[in-house]
N, C-alpha and C positions, 0 to 999 in steps of 0.2 A: 504494500500500500504506500502511496506517496507519503514521504516524510518519515518512513521507518528505515533505519540504517540496517544493512545486512552485515552480520559478522562482528567479531570482537574488535571494532575499530578504536576503542578507547585505549588501546595499548596494553594488551595482556602481558603479564610477567613484569620484569624489572622496567622501570621507566626508561632507562637507556639500555635496554637489553641488547647485549651483543656489541656494544659500541667499542669495546676494548679489543675485540678480536681482529686479527689481520684480514686484509682483503683476500678474496679468493672465492672458493665455491660457496661459502656461506653468504657472502655478499651477492653473488650471482643468483642464488636461489631466492634470496630476499627480494631482489629486484624482479625476478620472474613472478613471484607471488603478487607483487604490485600490479604487474601486467594483467594477471588473471583477475584481480579485483576490478581494475578499470574496465576490462572487457565485459565483466558481468553486470556493470552498473546500470546500463539502460534498461535491462529486463526487469529491474526491481523498482523503478521510479527514480525521481530526480535526486534523492539523497543516498541511494544505495552505493554510490561510489565511495562513500565514507568508510566502508569496512572491507577488509580483505576477504577474498573468496577462498574458503578452505583453510586448513591448518597452516600456521606460519611456517614458511620454509618448504611447503609441499611442492609437488611437481607443478610446473606452470601449465595452464591450459588457456585456450581462448586465442583470438586473432592477434592480440598485441604480443603475447608471449611467443607466438610462432615466428615473429620477425625480430625477436630480441637479439639473436646472434651472440657473438662473443662479448662478454663484459669489457668495457673500456677501463682497465685498471693499469696501475703502474705507469710505464713510459708513454702509454697512449693518452693519458689524461693531460689536460692543459696545465693543471697545477703542478705537474712534474717539472715544468720549466723553473719553478721556484724552489722545489724541495729536493729533486732527485738527480740533478745534472752534475753534481760534484762541484768542487771549487769553493771559493770563499763565500759567495752569495748563498748557495744552498746550505752551507754550514751555518751561516748566520740566520737564515730563515728557520732552520730546524731548531736552533738554539732559542730563538725568540718564541717559537711555538711552545717549546717547553716552558718558557717564561709565562705563557698563558695558562699553564697548568696541565698540558696534554703530553702524554707519552707518544713516542714515534709510532707505535703500533696502533694508536687510536686514529691516526690520520694519514700516514704514509701509504700511498698506493690506493687510497679510497677517493671516491668522488667528493670534492669539496663543494658544498652547496651554500651559496649566499642566501640568507633570509633577509630580504629588504623590507623593513618595517616602518610604516608611516605613522605609528602610534605617537601620541603626545597627550599631555594633560589638557591641552586647549582644544582638542578636536573630538567632540562628542561622537562623531561618526566612527572614529577609530579607537576610542578609549579602551575597548576590549582586545585590541590587537596585541597588546603586550602578552596576554595569556595565550592568544592564538599562535604567536610566534613560538612559544614553548611547545605547543602541540605539533607544529611543523617540524621543529627540531627533533622531537621524539620520533616522528615518522622517518626522518632522515637517518637517525641512528638505527632504527629498526631495519631499514633497508641496506645497511652497511655503508652509509655515507658519513660525512663529517660536516656538520652544520656550523656556519658562522653567521651571527646576526649583525646586520648593519643598520643603524638608525639613519633614516633619510628624511628629507624635508616633509613636514606635514602641512597639507593645504586644507585648512578648515574653511569650508564654504561660509559658515556662519560668522566667523570672527575676523578673517583676514581681509584687510582693506588695502587699496581701493577695490580689489577683486583678486581671488586666487588665480584667475586666468592669466594675470600678469606673471605668475610664477610657474605655470604649467611647464613651460620650456626649460625653466631652471631645474625643476625636479627631473625632467627627462634627461637633461645634460648630466646631472649628478648621477642618475641611475646608470647611464651609459659609461661614464668614466669610472665609477666604482667597479662595475663588472669588468671593465677592460683592464684596469690597473692593478687588481688584486688577484691572488692565486685561487680563482674559483672556476669550477667546471660547469656549474649550472646555477639557476636562481629560482627561488620562490618569492613572488612579489605580493605583499600584503597591502591592500588598499581598497578603496570603494567610494569615498567622497568624490564629488563630481570630477575634479581635474586630476585626481590621483590616478585613476584607472588609465586614462590615455597617457599621462606622463610616464608612469612606470612602463607601460607597454611600448611607448615610443623609444624610451631609452634602451629597453631590453631588445627591441627589434634592431636597433642600430648596433648594439653589442653582438647580437646574433649568437647567443648561447642557448642551450636547452633551458627552458623556463616554463613555470606553471604560475598562473595567477590565482590568488586566493581572495575572492570578494569579501568585503567587510560584512555584507548582509544587511537587510532592512531592519529597522527598529520595529517594536511592537506597534499595533494600531493605537491611535490616539482615542481618548474618550473625554467627553464633556457632557454632563447630565445624561440625556438620552441619545446623544449624538456620537457616532463613530467619526473620528477626525482623521483626515489625511494631512500629514505634515506639509508645510508650505502652502498647499492648495487652500486649506481651510484657514491658515494664517492670513493669507491675502483676503479671503472672503470676509472673515470676521473683523479684520482691520477696516475694511470698507464699511461694514455695518457700524463700527465705532465712529467713523468719520461722519456717517449719515445720522448719528444719534439714535440708532436702533438698540445698541447695548451700551452699558456704562462701565465704569472702572471695576466694579465688582465682578462682572462677567468676564472682563478682560483678564483679571487676576486669576480667575478659575481656569480660563483657557490656557494660561501660561503653564499650569501644572498638568494639563491633559494632552497638550500637543505632541510632546516628545517624551515618552515614558521609559525608554531604555536606550542603551548604546545602539549604534547602527545608523545606517543611512535613511533618507526619506523613504517612507513605505508606500509612496505613490509611484507611478511610472514617470518619475522625474528624471533628471539627468543622471543621478547615481545609478538608479535601477536600469535605466536605458543603457548606460555604458557597460555595466557589469553583464547585462544580457547580451550586449554586442560582443563582449569578450568571450562569453560562452559560445555564442554563435560562430565566432571566429575559430573556436576550437582550442583555446589556450587555458581552459579550466576543466575540472572534472565535470561530468554531466550533472546538471541540476544544481551546481554550486551557486549560481547567481541569485537564487531566490530563497536560500535557507535563511530564516530569521537569525539575526546576529546573536541572540541569547539562547537559541535552540541548541541542545546538546549535540545535534547532528552537525552543527557548524564546527565544533571542535574536532569531531571525527573526520569531517571533510578536510580540515587543515592538516591533520596528521597524514591522511591518505595522500594529500598533495605533496607532502615531504617525501613520502615513499615513491610516489610517481616520478618526482624530479630525479631521484637517483637512477631510476630505470631509464629516463630519457637520456641521461648522461651516458649510461652504458650503451645505449643504441645510437648515440650521437644524433638525436633528433632535435635539430635546432629550429628556432622560430622561423627561419627563412623557409623551412620545408612545410610549415603550417600556414603562415601568413601569405597566402597566394592570392592572385586576382580573384579566383573563385571564392575563397574565404571571405574577402571583402564584399563581394557582391551578395553573398549570403547574409553577412552582417547587416548590410543596408536593407535587404529584404526583411529580415527579422525586426529591425528597428521600425520600419514603416508599418509593418503588420501589427506591431505592438502599440502603435500610436505614440511612439517614444518622443523624447525631447529633441527640439531643433538643435541643441548643442551637439548632438551626435554627428551632425553634418560636418561641422568644423573638425571635430576630433578624429573622425574616421578618415577624412581627407588627409589630415596631418599624419596619422599613423600609417596610412597606406604609402604616403611619400617616403617614410622611413624604410619601408619594405621594397622600395623600387616599383611600386604600383601606382599608376596615375589614375586616381579616383577623382571625379569631377561632379559638379552640380548637375550636369547632363545625365550622369549615371543615376543620381537620385531621382531626377525627374522621370527618366525612362522606366525605372523600376517601380516608382510610386504609381504609375498609371496602370500597373498590372497586379498590384498587391492590395487586397482588402485589409481593413483594420479588424482584427479578430479578438483583441484583448480588451475586455470591458473594465478598464482600469482608470482610476483618477489620474490626471485631471480631466481627461476626455470622457471617462466612463464612470462606473459606480464603485468598483471594488478596489482592494488594496493588495499589496504584495504577498502578505501571508495567505490571502485567499488564492492568489495565483499559484503560490508554491504548492498548496495542497490540492489544487485543481490539476496538477500535472507538471508545473514548472515549465522551464523552457524546452526540455525534451518532449513533453506532451504537446506543447504549443507548436513546435516545429513540425510535428506530424501533420498538423492541419495544413501546412503550406509546403509539404515535402516535395511536391512536384515542381515547385518553384526554386528548389535548392540544388546545388552541385553536391550530390550525395556521395560521390566517389573520391572526394578529397580527404586527406588525413587530418586527424586531430591529435592532441597530445595523449589522449586516452585510448584511441582506437585507430586501426588502419584506415577506416573510412567513416564519414559521417553517417552513412547508411547503417553500418553496424552499431554505431553509437545510439541511433534512434530505435533500433530493433527492440520491440517490447514496450516502448514508451506509450503511455496512455493518458487520455484526458478524463478526469473524474468529475468535472463540473462544466457543463456546456453553457452555463450562463456567464461564467468568468472567462473561459476560453471558448469563444463561439465557433460554431461550424461555419463552413464557407457559405452555405446558403442563408445564413443569418448574420451578416457582418455588422459591425458598428458603423462602418463607412465602406463604400464601394472601392475607394482608392486610398492609398497610403496616407498616413496622418499628417505628413509634411508636404507642402507644395512649393515648387521652385518657381519664382517669378522673374520675368524679364521686362525691359522697357527702358524708356529714356531716363527714368529716375534711378535705374539700377542696371546699367549696361553689362556688368559682370555678374549680376544675379542678386537675389534676395530670397528669403524663405518665410513661410507662414505656417503655423500649426493650425490648419483650418478646422480640425475636429474639435478644437477647444474654443472656437469663436462662435458668436451668434450667427446663425445662417443668413439672416437678413443683411449682414454686413459684408458678405463675400463678394457681392457686386455693389459698389458704392462710389459715388462721386461727391466730393465735398470740398469746401474752402479750407486751406491750411491755416493752422495756428502754429507758429514756429518758435521753438525755444532753442537758443544758440548753445546751451549747455545744460547739464542736469541741475546745477545749483540754481540757475534762473528758473527752471521748471519748478523746483521745490518751493521757491520763494513766491512764485506768482500764480500757480495753478488754481488756487482758490479765489483769486481776485475776480469778482463779478464784472469788473470793468473790461475784462478781456472779451466778454460777450460770447463765451463758448457755448455752443448748442450741441445736442446729440449728433447732428449732422456734420459737424466740423471734423477735420482730420488733424490729429495732434502729431506734430513733427518735432523730433529731437535730433539735433545735430551734434557733431563732435563727441561722440560716445563710442567710436570704433576702436580698432586695434591701436592706432596711433593717437587718436584724439582722446580716448578715455583717460589714460592709456589702459590697454588690457581688455578693452571691450566689455565693460561691466554689464551686469544684468539689470539694466535700466529699461529694457524694451517694453515691459508692461507699464507704460506711463500711467501715473495716477490720474483718475478722473476728478474734475472739480467737485468739491464737497456738496455744492448746491445741486449738482446733477445727481449725485448719489442719493440725496434726500428726496429727489423726485422719482427715484426708482431706477435710474439709468445705471447699468452695470457693464456695458461694453460700448466702445467706440473704435473706429479705425485709428490705429496708432502706427507710425512708421519711424524707424531709426536705423542707425548703423551699429546699434548695440545688440547684445544678446538678451534673453530673458531666462529666468529659472525654468527648468523643466517642470516644476510644479505650478507654474503660472498658467494663465489662460487669457483668452480675449483675441480680438481681431488685430493682432500685433504683427506687423511686417518687420522683419529683423534682418541683420547681417547685410545691409545694403552695401554693395561693392561697385566701384571703389567708394570708400568712406569719405565723409565731408572734409575731414582734416587734411586729406591729401588732394583735395580739389574735385572730388566726385560731385555729380549733379545734385546730390542732397544738400550740398553747401549753397546751392543757388536758389533754393526754395524761399519764397517770401510770404508774409502774411497775406491771405486772400487768394493765393494761387489755387486753382482747381487741381485736385489730385484724384485720379481714377484708379481704383483697385478692382480687378476682375479676376478672381481666383479660378473660376472655371476656364477662362481663357489664358490663365497663367501670366497676366500682365499687370504692370504698375507703371502708370504714366503721369507725368507732369504736363498739364494742358497749357503749355506755353510755346509760342512759336520758336523755332530753332534760332532765328536771328536774335531774339530777346535773350535766349539762353547764352548765346555766344557773347553778347554784350555784357551780360552779368559775369561770365567767366573771365573776360578780359579785365574786369574791375576787381576780381576776387584776390584777396591776399590770405596766405595761410595763417592760422592762429599760432600763437607762440607755443612752443613745446613746454610741457609741465616739468620735465626733468632736465636739469643741466649737467648732472653727474651721476655716477653709480650705475646700478643695475637698470634703473628706469631709463637712463639715457641709452644704455646698450640695447634695451628692449625696443625703444622707439626707432632706433637706427636700423635694426635688422628684421623687424617683424614683417611678415607678409600679410596680405589681405585675407578677408574671411573666406573668399571663394577658393583660396589655395591652402586653407587650414591654419592660418596664423602661426606658422612655425617660424623659426629663424632661418633665413636664407642659407646660412652656412651649415645648417643641420638637416635641411629638408630633403636630402637625397642621400642614398648610400654612396660611400666613397672609401678609398683606401686610407687606413690609419696605421701608424707604425706599430710594430710588435713591441709591447711594453718591456719585454725582457731582452730585446736586441740592443747590443752596444753598451 
């Protein structure tokens, strides 16, 4: 049954059982048993990968074990360059590892697994990952490997300002360089909050070692009085109710205690859930891992199994480049669109694909979106939450609904093919995971727009907008920056009506900088009091995956670099036509040319430091907002050479 772990995944026997033994047959059989566990996972539901199949150390069975081959031990390991080549440096490395408290037989000749942990006290989405890292290390020991934990940057969506997106590429760079410069053979990546997932995978893809991603998992559902709350989504909803005078300070204080009840990421299909689902669809997690609630005991079992699996991947030298193929990215896009996932996935998947040498574009999203229905009835576009999705079948069950749209003969980290990974996966609740004949929407949840206002593209999550606004023409009310918007939006003198189009400039990758989640522009309080809850809003910003509304986002090129959005003035007519996939500024070309000639760029906000580096090298939204010098594969020096 979905949610039940198969086998003694909690770590039978000694906590570090067998870690002191030398590499050899024992390590090989441990790795093989991990293969058997992974291959059995799909048949038992989305959490079953969290337990080994059969007795520990038993003969390997299943498709993954059949291709395991000879274990990569001793001189065939990358870490051998540090420890086993002879000479002064190897002598020094072995001495310093003894200084860490380890005997040579505990690590020499064994796969060294980096456990990259984004835990910190300030990140509520990841606060449980300190314990999960211990489970991962336990799994590595059990499989005959040698785990080393690395603390890496924590990107807290809630607390980090001006936006964690400013630091996604920094974590990606840190991940790549740590994996490249230290004696590691494989990596387990622990993350889940919005920018952490793409950052860890971008860095790991560039380093191209065997790697497994461990999603942080969604938090428990929220509760307030008789209402079930979705984090983020209901925060925006009730904050608008507060601004409209419908609830008071007492209700707001009660809501504070009920919105986020446990560690973990937002339990709606927001950015975190979208990106971890995309990671699973790509094939870099254990089956079903992306939806296990953060505080469920199955989450710890999954973490331990991921450690065991990573050792197996090292033995088989299955690197991320073998998994992150063109077909894998197309399947991830298909899954995201069918889930009604976050618009942020567009930027992150384009950036991640670039690190893999795959050119993924907005045209790919548009092409796939026209063929994929939305089948996940999840907030903010639907009714249910991630725990409901998990016990309805999780992503393995969900993917069976769209299996004919997927490339099922590509490999994953857990199985030789996606087809085998999905074998036996079931859907247990057809209201949460809908059948094809009863979709939430006929086309994918994100639409790509083109027009003279967004020559390089823009996106809108149309399933989260009021349908009446999907075709709309209205006069623009322009805000040159977010601070001006905050200061003036409630001023009745602006004369904003429900038919106006709210326009925010200078909130993109350079202008933000970091493209903050300002895209769900607040509505005037006096309109909220009249019952208005949606208007057309356009910007070069992003919005939270838990947000909603007729919000056109990611306009490229952005206004801060001279994109047409910078030329919009109060009163200009703007036409949005989602069915036609167009966004137009109804101004003659000659007038636009005159305005462009008079335009001057706004001053950059950062004069030094990382912010200045970021604004100098960041690319536009349509190409993934990566640094130009990182955005493609390329040769890098051997860290041990010379």
